[in-house]
C-alpha positions in Angstrom: 97.4 64.5 180.8 96.6 68.1 179.9 96.2 68.9 176.2 94.9 71.7 174.1 93.2 71.0 170.8 92.8 73.7 168.2 89.7 72.6 166.4 88.6 73.9 163.0 84.8 74.3 162.6 82.6 74.9 159.5 82.7 78.2 157.8 79.0 77.9 156.9 78.0 74.4 155.9 77.6 72.2 159.0 78.4 69.1 157.0 82.0 70.3 156.8 82.6 69.4 160.5 84.9 66.4 160.6 84.2 63.2 162.5 87.4 63.8 164.5 86.4 67.3 165.5 83.0 66.1 166.8 84.7 63.4 168.8 87.3 65.7 170.3 84.6 68.2 171.3 82.7 65.4 173.0 85.8 64.1 174.8 87.5 67.2 176.2 86.7 68.6 179.7 85.9 72.1 178.4 85.8 74.3 175.4 87.3 77.8 175.1 85.8 79.8 172.3 85.7 83.1 170.5 82.0 83.6 171.1 79.9 81.4 173.4 76.7 82.3 171.5 78.1 81.0 168.2 79.7 78.0 169.7 76.4 77.0 171.5 74.7 76.8 168.1 77.4 74.4 166.8 77.4 72.2 169.9 73.6 72.0 169.9 73.6 70.9 166.3 75.8 67.9 167.3 74.2 67.3 170.7 77.3 68.2 172.6 77.1 69.7 176.2 80.3 71.2 177.6 81.5 74.0 179.8 82.2 77.1 177.6 85.0 79.6 178.4 85.3 83.0 176.6 88.5 83.7 174.8 87.9 86.3 172.1 90.3 88.7 170.4 89.4 91.5 172.8 90.2 89.5 176.0 92.5 86.7 174.8 95.6 88.2 176.4 93.8 88.4 179.8 92.0 85.1 179.6 94.8 82.9 178.2 96.7 82.7 181.6 93.6 81.3 183.3 93.0 78.8 180.6 96.6 77.7 180.8 96.3 77.3 184.5 93.3 74.9 184.0 95.4 72.9 181.5 98.3 72.7 183.9 95.9 71.3 186.5 95.2 68.4 184.2 92.2 69.5 182.1 91.9 68.7 178.4 90.5 71.7 176.4 89.5 72.5 172.9 89.6 75.9 171.4 87.2 77.0 168.5 86.7 80.3 166.8 83.3 81.3 165.4 84.1 79.6 162.0 87.0 78.1 160.3 90.5 77.5 161.6 91.6 79.2 164.8 94.6 81.4 164.5 94.0 82.1 160.8 92.6 85.7 161.0 90.9 84.4 164.1 91.8 84.4 167.8 93.9 81.6 169.3 97.5 82.6 168.7 98.1 84.0 172.2 96.5 81.0 173.9 98.6 78.6 171.8 101.9 80.5 172.5 101.3 80.6 176.2 100.2 76.9 176.4 103.3 75.8 174.4 105.6 77.9 176.6 104.1 76.2 179.6 105.0 72.8 178.2 101.4 71.8 177.3 100.9 69.7 174.2 99.0 71.6 171.5 97.3 69.5 168.8 95.7 70.8 165.6 92.4 69.3 164.5 92.3 70.6 160.9 89.2 71.3 158.9 87.4 74.1 157.0 89.1 77.3 156.0 88.1 80.0 153.5 91.7 80.3 152.6 92.3 76.7 151.6 88.9 76.4 150.0 89.6 79.3 147.7 93.1 78.1 146.9 91.8 74.7 146.0 89.6 76.1 143.1 91.9 78.9 141.9 93.8 77.0 139.2 96.5 79.7 139.2 99.9 78.4 138.1 101.8 80.2 140.9 103.6 77.9 143.3 103.6 80.6 146.0 100.4 82.0 147.7 100.6 84.6 150.4 97.9 84.7 153.1 97.4 88.3 154.1 93.9 88.1 155.6 92.2 91.4 156.5 93.9 94.6 155.4 93.6 97.9 157.3 90.3 99.6 157.0 92.2 102.9 156.4 92.5 103.6 152.7 96.1 104.9 152.8 97.4 101.8 154.7 95.2 99.4 152.7 96.4 100.7 149.3 100.0 100.8 150.3 100.0 97.2 151.4 98.1 96.2 148.2 100.8 97.9 146.2 103.5 95.9 148.0 101.7 92.6 147.5 101.1 93.3 143.8 104.8 94.2 143.3 105.8 90.7 144.5 104.1 89.2 141.4 102.8 86.3 143.5 99.2 85.2 144.3 97.8 86.4 147.6 94.6 85.8 149.6 92.6 88.6 151.3 89.6 88.5 153.5 87.1 91.4 153.5 83.8 92.4 155.0 80.7 93.1 152.8 80.9 96.7 153.9 84.4 97.4 152.5 84.6 95.0 149.5 83.8 97.7 146.9 86.5 100.0 148.3 89.0 97.1 148.2 88.1 96.3 144.6 88.4 100.0 143.7 91.9 100.1 145.2 92.9 97.0 143.2 91.4 98.5 140.1 93.5 101.7 140.5 96.7 99.8 141.2 96.4 97.0 138.6 93.1 96.9 136.7 94.1 93.8 134.8 95.0 91.8 137.9 93.1 88.5 138.0 90.8 88.1 141.0 89.0 85.0 142.1 86.3 86.1 144.6 84.3 83.8 146.9 81.4 85.1 148.9 79.5 83.0 151.5 81.7 80.1 150.7 80.0 76.7 151.5 76.7 78.4 152.4 73.4 78.3 150.6 74.0 81.5 148.6 77.6 80.8 147.8 79.0 82.9 145.0 82.3 82.3 143.1 83.4 84.7 140.4 86.6 85.3 138.6 87.5 88.3 136.4 89.9 91.3 136.2 89.9 93.7 139.1 88.5 96.3 136.7 85.5 94.2 135.7 84.7 93.0 139.2 84.8 96.6 140.5 82.4 97.7 137.8 80.0 94.9 138.7 80.2 95.1 142.5 79.9 98.9 142.7 76.4 98.6 141.1 75.2 96.2 143.8 72.8 97.8 146.3 73.2 95.2 149.0 76.2 92.9 149.7 76.0 90.3 152.4 78.4 87.7 153.8 82.1 87.4 154.4 84.3 87.5 151.3 87.7 86.0 150.4 89.7 87.0 147.3 92.7 85.3 145.6 94.6 87.9 143.6 97.1 87.2 140.9 99.3 90.2 139.9 99.3 89.0 136.3 96.9 89.9 133.5 95.2 86.6 133.4 95.0 83.0 134.6 97.6 81.8 132.2 100.3 84.4 132.7 
């Protein structure tokens, strides 16, 4: 019976791979992935040898029909992004939609996610957390969306690259310098860094850094502190 498994993979620490995820990757007929070079490293770590099929953001629309055809022919397939949970600021959405429209069973294999990891340690009293992911790299669009998110007075999670994090913190500082920000860099990795402060203080700290490395996630509360 054809089946597509959306498999979460570690966001840094290889020990965060679940037993179930390893078993599924061993059992499926083939694995579609965001980047074959990254997935090979994961599979080699666990001694898994499988046919790899490219399905990245740039070619997902073109590659999804072929993958669905394989599934309809009776293949079982797993999909993995480079790190974390597919479809969450990662490719996978188009493949899932086309597979489901074709009547193929799609099964989640949950695991690591920078979003859930950060929320789990935030301690914010808000019952609602919005996942926004990456904002536009264009300052005007980025700042406009930040303003909209802050006006909702609910916590929200952003992802950002090390090359734009200072610009993002500057925008936050200009819009609401007292907004509480929990920032995670290199989450689960050797040089993991977790810091919490006002947007103003974080911007003052991070703009002084000569080098910033690693992917970053931020949980922003529009209030003036953790206990608002």
